[in-house]
C-alpha positions in Angstrom: 4.4 -110.9 -159.2 3.8 -112.6 -155.8 3.1 -116.3 -156.0 2.5 -119.0 -153.4 3.3 -122.6 -154.3 2.1 -125.5 -152.2 3.5 -129.0 -152.1 3.1 -132.1 -150.0 -0.5 -133.2 -150.5 -1.5 -136.7 -151.3 -3.3 -139.8 -150.2 -2.9 -141.0 -146.6 -4.7 -143.5 -144.4 -6.7 -142.4 -141.3 -4.3 -141.9 -138.4 -1.5 -141.1 -140.8 0.5 -137.9 -141.2 1.4 -135.4 -144.0 3.4 -132.3 -144.2 2.4 -129.4 -146.4 4.7 -126.7 -147.5 4.2 -123.3 -149.2 6.8 -121.1 -150.6 6.3 -117.4 -151.5 8.1 -115.8 -154.3 8.1 -112.5 -156.0 8.3 -110.4 -152.9 11.1 -109.2 -150.7 8.7 -108.4 -147.8 7.9 -110.9 -145.1 4.4 -112.1 -145.5 2.2 -111.8 -142.4 0.1 -113.5 -141.6 0.6 -116.8 -143.6 -1.6 -119.7 -143.2 -3.7 -122.6 -144.5 -7.3 -122.8 -145.5 -9.1 -125.9 -146.8 -12.2 -126.6 -148.9 -14.0 -129.9 -148.9 -16.3 -130.8 -151.8 -19.5 -128.9 -151.6 -18.4 -126.8 -148.7 -17.0 -123.3 -148.1 -13.3 -122.6 -147.7 -12.5 -122.6 -144.0 -9.5 -121.5 -141.9 -7.2 -124.3 -140.7 -4.3 -122.5 -139.1 -2.6 -119.1 -139.3 0.8 -117.8 -138.1 2.1 -114.3 -137.7 5.6 -113.2 -138.4 6.0 -113.0 -134.6 5.3 -116.8 -134.4 1.9 -116.4 -132.8 -0.6 -119.0 -134.1 -4.3 -119.7 -134.3 -6.0 -123.0 -135.2 -9.5 -124.1 -136.0 -11.0 -126.2 -133.2 -11.2 -129.2 -135.6 -7.4 -129.4 -136.0 -6.2 -128.2 -132.6 -3.8 -130.7 -131.1 -3.3 -132.6 -134.4 -1.9 -130.0 -136.8 1.1 -127.7 -136.3 1.8 -124.6 -138.3 5.3 -123.2 -138.6 7.2 -120.7 -140.7 10.6 -119.5 -141.9 10.5 -115.7 -142.2 13.8 -115.5 -144.0 12.5 -117.8 -146.7 8.8 -116.7 -146.7 7.8 -120.3 -146.3 5.0 -121.8 -144.2 4.5 -125.5 -143.2 1.6 -127.5 -141.9 2.4 -130.7 -140.1 -0.8 -132.8 -140.0 -1.0 -135.8 -137.7 -3.7 -138.2 -136.7 -5.5 -137.4 -139.9 -9.2 -138.2 -140.2 -11.6 -138.8 -143.1 -13.0 -135.4 -142.5 -9.7 -133.7 -143.2 -10.0 -134.6 -146.9 -10.0 -131.3 -148.8 -8.1 -129.1 -151.1 -5.6 -127.1 -148.9 -4.8 -123.6 -149.9 -1.8 -121.6 -148.7 -2.6 -117.9 -147.9 -0.5 -114.9 -147.2 -0.7 -111.1 -146.9 2.0 -108.9 -148.3 1.8 -105.1 -148.1 -2.0 -105.3 -147.5 -2.7 -107.6 -150.5 -4.1 -111.1 -150.1 -2.5 -114.0 -152.0 -3.6 -117.6 -152.5 -1.8 -120.7 -153.7 -3.3 -123.0 -156.3 -4.2 -125.6 -153.7 -3.0 -129.1 -153.0 -5.3 -132.1 -152.5 -5.2 -134.1 -149.3 -7.2 -137.3 -149.3 -7.7 -139.4 -146.2 -8.9 -142.8 -147.2 -8.5 -146.4 -146.1 
């Protein structure tokens, strides 16, 4: 059974940084793409960043220049380095991946940006 497990969320002040990580287990196939979505209270789940196994990336306009996504194909892990965090980045962040045509989601990790 494929599982995605996130870590690294927490409370941070505006302007601060956090690093999220997600590890996939239960599959021997490289997941592609892998990425991060987020859902703020009362809002829909939106794409944050996504990365292919080739390394090509795509970011939402709201995080471009502040967030960096990376991955380790051998370990089926994906990371999200978040810098210059803003109040509006507060959300539950979900790891996402596709393996053999099937979509998988992590359980979510809460990121709270507050003074």
